N, C-alpha and C positions, 0 to 999 in steps of 0.2 A: 485535520488542520494542524499545521506545525506552529510552534510558538517560540519566540526568542525573549525570555525574561531578561530584565536588566539592560536592555538595549543591545548588549553584545553577548548575551547568554541565551542561545536558542534552546527550545525543547520541542519534542515531537509528541503527537498524540495518535492513538491507534484508530479512533473512530472519527468519522467526518462530523459527527454532531455531539460528541462527548468532550469533556474537559481534557486538556492536554495531559499526556502520560509521560513525557520525557523532557529532559532539560540538558543544556550544556552549561557547565559551571567553570569559570575561569580561575577559581580560587579553591580547588579541591584540597581539603585538609584531612586530618585524622578523623575517621568516623568509626564507631564501634571498635576503637583501638586497632584499626587495621588501615595501613596506608597502602593504597593500590597504585598511586601515582604521585610524583613529586608535587609539592605545593606550587601552584601557579600553572600547572599543566592544563591544557584545554581538554575537556572530556565530554563525551556524550553519555546521557543517562536515561535509563528506562525506569518509569515509576507509574503507579496505578492511576493517580488522579490528582487534582488540585494544583495544577501548574500554570494556570493562566494568571500569573502574578510575577512580580519582579524578582523576588527572592524566595527560594524554597530550600528545604533540607531533605537529602535523600541518602539511602544507605550506600556506603562506598562499594559494596560488592555488586552494585548495579551500574557502575561507571565503566566507560570504555574510552580509551584515548582517541582523540580526533586525529585522523591522518594529516600529515603535513600538506599544506596547500588547500585543505578543505575550508570553505567559507562557513560562517555560522549558519547562514541560510541553508546551505547544503546539509549541514549537520542536523538541522531541524527537520529535514525531509528524509533522513537516511535510515535510522535504525528500524523503526516500526514497519515502514513500507518494505524495506529490503529484506529484513528478517522474515516477514510474512511471506513475501514472494518466493524467497529462496527455499524455505521449509516446505511450502506448498508444492513447488515445482520439483524439488530434488529429494527431499526426505519422504514426502508422500507420493508425489507424481513419478519419481524415478525417471525423469526426462532423459531421453537418449537421442543420439543422432537419427535423422530421417523420420522423426515423429511429428505429430501435429498437435497444436494446442488451441483451444478456444478461451479467450480472455474477455470476460464481461467487464464493463466499465473500464475499457482499455486506456482511456485518457486520464484516469484518476491516479492517485499516488501509488497504490499497489499495482495498478495496471501498467503504468509506465516503467516501474521497477521490474515487473515480470517480463515485459518485452525485452528490456536490456539483458536480463539474465537468460532468456531463451536464446539470444544471439550469441551467448558464450558456448552454445552447443551446436555442432555442425548440422546444417541443413534441416533446421526445425521450421515447419510451416506454421505461421501464426495467423489465426482468425481473431479479429477484435471488434467488439460492439461498441459503438459510440454514435453520437449525433453527427449528421453529415458535415457540419461545419468543422469537425475535428479530423476528418479523414486524411487531409493532406499531411497534417502533423503526424498522424499514425503511420502513414506510408513512409515518411521520412525516417521514422524511428525504427522501421523494420517490419511493420504489419503487412503481410502479403495480401490479406483480404479484409479490409475494413467493411463493416456491415452497419447500416443505419437501422437500429432497432425500432425507431419510431415509424418508419415507412415500409419496412421489410420484415418478413418472417425469417429470422436468422437461422432457424432450423432448415428451412427450404434452401436458403442461400448456401449453407455449409454443405448440404447434401448434393447440390448442383456441382460443387467443386470436388467434394470428397464423398462419394456415395456411401462408403462404409462408415463415415463419421470421423471422429478424431480420437487421439490417444489420451488426451488429458483435457479436462474442463475445470477452469477456475470459476467458482460460483459464489459471488457475494450477494446474490439477489434473493434466493429463497422462494418459497411458494411454488407455484406451478412451473417456474423456470428451472427449479432443481429437477423436476421430473423430465422436462425437456432435455436438460443436460445429460441425465443418466441415459436417456434413450439415444443420444447422439454418440455415445461411447462405442468404439470398436471393441471386439473381444479383447480382453486383458486391459481394457481402458480403465482410467481412474478419474473419479469425480471428487473434487475437494471443495467442500462448502465452508465458507468462512465469514458469512454475514447474512443478514436478512434485510437488504436495502429496500425491498418491495414493501416493507412496513411503512416507509416514509413516502407519502404520495403528494405532499404539498407543504405549504407554509404552516398549515394548521393540522392538528391531529384528525385523522379520519378513521373513526372506530370501525366503520363498516369495511373499509379497505383493509384494515389491520386484521379483522376477523376473517375476511376472505383469504388473505395470505396465510394466516395460521391454519385455516381449514384445508387449504390446498397444499400444505407442507408435505414434502416427499416422505414416504415411508416404505420400507422394504424389510424382508426377513432374511435370515442367513441362508435358508434353503433356496430362495430365489437367486441370491448372489451366486450360490454354488452352480446353479444351472446356467446362469448367464455369463459366467466368467468375467465379471466386472467387479470393481472395488469402489466403495464409498468411504470417504474420510472426512472428519470434521476438525477444524483448526480454529483456535482462539488464543492468540499470544498473551492476552491478559490473564489467562489462567495458568501461565507457566512462570510465575514470579519466582519460584524456588529452584527452577532448573538453570542454575547459574553456569554450570559447566557446558550444558547443551547449547544454551544461547551464546555463551562466550565463544564456543567453537564456530558457530555460524558467523558471528561478528568478525572473527579473525579471517574467515574465508572472504567475507564481503569487503573488508578493508583491503585485502590483497587484490581483489578484483578492481577496487577503486584506484589503488596505486598503479595498477597496470593500465588504467584508462579504459577499462572494459565496461564500467558502470559509472554513472554520474547523475545525481538527483536532478530532476527537472523541476524548476521553480516556476509556477504560474504567476504569482503575484505576492507582494509583501504589503501588509496593512498594519497601521498602528492600533493599539488597544482601543482607542476612542472610535475606531471605525469597524469594530468587531461585527456589528450587524451587517455592514456592507460585505465584509469578508465571508460571512456565513451565507449571505444571499448569492455571492459569486458561485458557491458550491451548490446551493439549493436549486439555482436556476441552471446548473450544469454547464457553466461557461468556462470552467477551468480546464486547462490541459497541464497536468502535473500538480504540484503541491501548493496549497495556499498557506502563507506564513504570517503569523502575528508577531509584532514587536511592540514594546512599550511606547516607542516613538520612532518615527523615521529619522534617519541621519539628517542633520541640518546641512544645507548647502553652504559651502564656503563663499563669502562675498567675492565677487569678481574684482580683480585688481584694476584700478584705473590706469589707462595708458598715459604716459607722459607726453 
């Protein structure tokens, strides 16, 4: 969920159910005796936690200038989702023309970012899992083969269209789905795991479901990988706090793509702080297509002028 502290100061968080991790600050000043942008510039910020509030302090070396024309809501949906999707697809996945990708949770924040980034590469075939109500939106965004994971076996559906499987799988699910993802890879294919969403099965904790997911977690040794000619990668942006140059380089590429009109954050809905429970429910019930944004309060509508 993204968050816009201070009304006009948005931030972004990495996890669907964790506190926000990023913020946009309209009054950037000296921090740690280092001035990275002029005072008053609008910047996007990555931070670990504690940002569901109106005012926060963050290190200056975790700030990135907002592109011209980007709205605060777009900024709140930009950094975490697009950095994650970019590094998974290109740094780990080495995505190239004429390849195929399976994107789980394709209608979510990282999923929609990944779809847009796939479209920057020529002739990439995209498979995407999501509930049936979201398939029209996925097709419009560039998913060639939406799959309803609730009523279909996505492994069978992928095999019907591509018997050899796919080149890259983006796996935020964990548990037995990671094993399925690995088995769907073509030779020289790459599986990138970046979450364990299967641990969350409802509004309340289900220890049995969590234990089942943990027990079914995928495991493989180096010798097996050698024989199968496949790769498994793990990604967690939250553990790269000190990789300023690496992340900065990715952000520069993403801003360039944004300025070229090739990527644009998709906003599902915007909610005031007082409706945070409703915003969380929007995601928990899997109704969102794109990013859910929090703001301290919604903009007040200007009173209509009476006609003379």
